[in-house]
TIVEX-152168 format. One record per residue (C-alpha): residue number from 1; residue in one letter; x negated, y negated, z. Coordinates in Angstrom, 1 decimal. Layout:
<sites>
<seq->NUM; type->A; x->X; y->Y; z->Z>
...
</sites>
This chain:
<sites>
<seq->1; type->M; x->-2.0; y->-43.2; z->42.0>
<seq->2; type->P; x->-0.9; y->-42.5; z->45.6>
<seq->3; type->G; x->-3.9; y->-42.1; z->47.9>
<seq->4; type->S; x->-6.1; y->-44.0; z->45.5>
<seq->5; type->E; x->-7.4; y->-47.6; z->45.6>
<seq->6; type->Y; x->-4.3; y->-48.5; z->43.7>
<seq->7; type->A; x->-1.6; y->-47.0; z->45.9>
<seq->8; type->A; x->-0.3; y->-50.5; z->46.8>
<seq->9; type->Y; x->0.7; y->-50.9; z->43.1>
<seq->10; type->E; x->2.8; y->-47.7; z->42.9>
<seq->11; type->A; x->6.1; y->-49.6; z->42.3>
<seq->12; type->A; x->4.7; y->-51.0; z->39.0>
<seq->13; type->R; x->3.0; y->-47.7; z->37.9>
<seq->14; type->P; x->5.2; y->-47.2; z->34.8>
<seq->15; type->Y; x->4.1; y->-50.6; z->33.5>
<seq->16; type->F; x->0.4; y->-50.0; z->34.3>
<seq->17; type->D; x->0.6; y->-46.5; z->32.7>
<seq->18; type->L; x->2.3; y->-47.9; z->29.6>
<seq->19; type->V; x->-0.3; y->-50.6; z->29.1>
<seq->20; type->R; x->-3.2; y->-48.4; z->29.7>
<seq->21; type->G; x->-1.9; y->-45.8; z->27.2>
<seq->22; type->A; x->-1.2; y->-48.5; z->24.6>
<seq->23; type->L; x->-4.8; y->-49.7; z->24.8>
<seq->24; type->G; x->-6.3; y->-46.2; z->24.7>
<seq->25; type->A; x->-9.9; y->-46.0; z->23.7>
<seq->26; type->L; x->-10.2; y->-49.7; z->23.1>
<seq->27; type->V; x->-10.9; y->-50.4; z->26.7>
<seq->28; type->D; x->-12.8; y->-48.6; z->29.5>
<seq->29; type->G; x->-11.3; y->-47.5; z->32.8>
<seq->30; type->E; x->-8.6; y->-45.2; z->33.9>
<seq->31; type->H; x->-6.2; y->-47.6; z->35.6>
<seq->32; type->F; x->-4.9; y->-50.9; z->34.2>
<seq->33; type->F; x->-7.0; y->-52.9; z->36.8>
<seq->34; type->D; x->-10.2; y->-50.9; z->35.8>
<seq->35; type->A; x->-9.6; y->-52.1; z->32.2>
<seq->36; type->V; x->-9.3; y->-55.8; z->33.2>
<seq->37; type->S; x->-12.4; y->-58.0; z->33.1>
<seq->38; type->D; x->-13.5; y->-59.8; z->36.3>
<seq->39; type->D; x->-12.8; y->-63.2; z->34.7>
<seq->40; type->V; x->-9.5; y->-62.3; z->32.9>
<seq->41; type->V; x->-7.0; y->-65.0; z->32.1>
<seq->42; type->Y; x->-3.4; y->-63.7; z->32.5>
<seq->43; type->E; x->-0.8; y->-66.1; z->31.2>
<seq->44; type->V; x->2.9; y->-65.9; z->31.4>
<seq->45; type->L; x->4.8; y->-68.2; z->29.1>
<seq->46; type->Y; x->7.9; y->-68.4; z->31.2>
<seq->47; type->D; x->8.8; y->-69.7; z->34.6>
<seq->48; type->F; x->9.2; y->-67.0; z->37.2>
<seq->49; type->P; x->9.7; y->-67.9; z->40.9>
<seq->50; type->G; x->6.6; y->-67.3; z->42.9>
<seq->51; type->W; x->4.4; y->-66.5; z->39.9>
<seq->52; type->P; x->2.0; y->-69.0; z->38.4>
<seq->53; type->R; x->1.9; y->-69.6; z->34.7>
<seq->54; type->V; x->-1.9; y->-68.8; z->34.6>
<seq->55; type->V; x->-3.7; y->-66.3; z->36.8>
<seq->56; type->R; x->-7.5; y->-66.4; z->36.6>
<seq->57; type->G; x->-9.7; y->-63.5; z->37.6>
<seq->58; type->R; x->-9.1; y->-59.8; z->38.3>
<seq->59; type->A; x->-9.1; y->-60.3; z->42.1>
<seq->60; type->D; x->-6.3; y->-62.9; z->41.9>
<seq->61; type->L; x->-4.3; y->-60.8; z->39.4>
<seq->62; type->M; x->-4.5; y->-57.8; z->41.8>
<seq->63; type->A; x->-3.4; y->-60.0; z->44.7>
<seq->64; type->R; x->-0.4; y->-61.3; z->42.6>
<seq->65; type->F; x->0.7; y->-57.7; z->41.7>
<seq->66; type->A; x->0.3; y->-56.5; z->45.3>
<seq->67; type->G; x->3.6; y->-57.9; z->46.3>
<seq->68; type->Y; x->5.5; y->-56.7; z->43.2>
<seq->69; type->G; x->6.7; y->-53.5; z->45.0>
<seq->70; type->D; x->8.2; y->-55.6; z->47.8>
<seq->71; type->N; x->10.8; y->-56.9; z->45.3>
<seq->72; type->I; x->11.1; y->-54.6; z->42.3>
<seq->73; type->R; x->10.5; y->-50.9; z->41.8>
<seq->74; type->L; x->10.1; y->-49.7; z->38.2>
<seq->75; type->Q; x->11.6; y->-46.3; z->37.2>
<seq->76; type->S; x->10.2; y->-46.5; z->33.6>
<seq->77; type->A; x->8.4; y->-48.5; z->31.0>
<seq->78; type->D; x->9.1; y->-47.4; z->27.4>
<seq->79; type->K; x->10.0; y->-48.3; z->23.8>
<seq->80; type->L; x->6.4; y->-49.2; z->23.2>
<seq->81; type->I; x->5.4; y->-50.7; z->19.9>
<seq->82; type->T; x->1.7; y->-51.3; z->19.4>
<seq->83; type->H; x->0.2; y->-53.7; z->16.8>
<seq->84; type->K; x->-3.6; y->-53.6; z->16.6>
<seq->85; type->T; x->-5.2; y->-56.6; z->14.8>
<seq->86; type->D; x->-8.6; y->-58.1; z->14.3>
<seq->87; type->D; x->-10.3; y->-54.7; z->14.4>
<seq->88; type->G; x->-8.7; y->-53.8; z->17.7>
<seq->89; type->R; x->-10.0; y->-57.0; z->19.5>
<seq->90; type->V; x->-6.4; y->-58.2; z->19.7>
<seq->91; type->V; x->-3.5; y->-55.9; z->20.5>
<seq->92; type->V; x->0.1; y->-56.9; z->20.6>
<seq->93; type->I; x->2.5; y->-54.7; z->22.6>
<seq->94; type->E; x->6.2; y->-54.7; z->22.7>
<seq->95; type->Y; x->7.9; y->-52.7; z->25.5>
<seq->96; type->E; x->10.7; y->-52.5; z->28.0>
<seq->97; type->V; x->10.7; y->-52.0; z->31.8>
<seq->98; type->N; x->13.5; y->-50.6; z->33.8>
<seq->99; type->G; x->13.8; y->-50.7; z->37.5>
<seq->100; type->T; x->15.7; y->-51.9; z->40.6>
<seq->101; type->I; x->15.7; y->-55.2; z->42.5>
<seq->102; type->L; x->15.2; y->-53.8; z->46.0>
<seq->103; type->A; x->17.0; y->-56.6; z->47.9>
<seq->104; type->T; x->20.2; y->-56.1; z->46.1>
<seq->105; type->G; x->20.1; y->-52.7; z->44.4>
<seq->106; type->V; x->20.8; y->-54.4; z->41.0>
<seq->107; type->K; x->19.3; y->-52.7; z->38.0>
<seq->108; type->Y; x->16.5; y->-54.6; z->36.3>
<seq->109; type->N; x->15.9; y->-54.1; z->32.6>
<seq->110; type->N; x->13.7; y->-56.4; z->30.6>
<seq->111; type->R; x->11.9; y->-56.7; z->27.3>
<seq->112; type->F; x->8.3; y->-58.0; z->26.9>
<seq->113; type->A; x->5.8; y->-58.9; z->24.2>
<seq->114; type->S; x->2.2; y->-59.2; z->25.3>
<seq->115; type->I; x->-0.8; y->-60.4; z->23.3>
<seq->116; type->I; x->-4.0; y->-58.9; z->24.6>
<seq->117; type->R; x->-7.5; y->-60.0; z->23.7>
<seq->118; type->I; x->-10.3; y->-57.4; z->24.3>
<seq->119; type->E; x->-13.9; y->-58.3; z->24.9>
<seq->120; type->D; x->-16.7; y->-55.9; z->25.9>
<seq->121; type->R; x->-14.1; y->-53.1; z->26.2>
<seq->122; type->K; x->-12.1; y->-55.0; z->28.9>
<seq->123; type->I; x->-8.9; y->-57.1; z->28.8>
<seq->124; type->A; x->-10.2; y->-60.6; z->28.7>
<seq->125; type->H; x->-7.0; y->-62.5; z->28.0>
<seq->126; type->W; x->-3.3; y->-61.6; z->28.4>
<seq->127; type->R; x->-0.4; y->-63.7; z->27.1>
<seq->128; type->D; x->3.0; y->-62.5; z->28.1>
<seq->129; type->Y; x->6.5; y->-63.2; z->26.9>
<seq->130; type->M; x->9.7; y->-61.8; z->28.4>
<seq->131; type->D; x->13.4; y->-62.0; z->28.3>
<seq->132; type->S; x->13.8; y->-64.7; z->31.0>
<seq->133; type->L; x->17.6; y->-64.4; z->31.0>
<seq->134; type->A; x->17.4; y->-60.7; z->31.8>
<seq->135; type->A; x->15.2; y->-61.4; z->34.8>
<seq->136; type->W; x->17.4; y->-64.3; z->36.0>
<seq->137; type->N; x->20.5; y->-62.2; z->35.7>
<seq->138; type->A; x->19.0; y->-59.4; z->37.7>
<seq->139; type->L; x->17.5; y->-61.6; z->40.4>
<seq->140; type->T; x->20.6; y->-63.7; z->40.9>
<seq->141; type->A; x->23.2; y->-60.9; z->40.7>
<seq->142; type->P; x->25.2; y->-60.1; z->43.9>
<seq->143; type->A; x->24.2; y->-57.1; z->45.9>
<seq->144; type->R; x->25.7; y->-53.8; z->45.0>
</sites>
């Protein structure tokens, strides 16, 4: 990813790679953002400071993720479980991300479940659930 149009998203690369691998041949495009439709709806069903509950459109989603690396750097995304339903038009993925909160050096480990609807070989809708307490604990922990 370095040197590419997605170099600004390097800190979240493990997440993007995991998602892109989970969706495989169901979507077109090499990178996560290539596989997202221009009018995607990306919902998070939790409150996270600085992140809206609904992001509309690929451009806005890219803008939201652009600042991710200013706060968190992921070392890995793993423990993937993929559930394909509705002839592959809906995919549910469960996974974990592991990283570091840059401001404090505190480890960040979280679990997610995402429900992804695919239309015309692109991600059209994303609904995300996470362990909010894990995020809160990492973001409010004293610096190491």
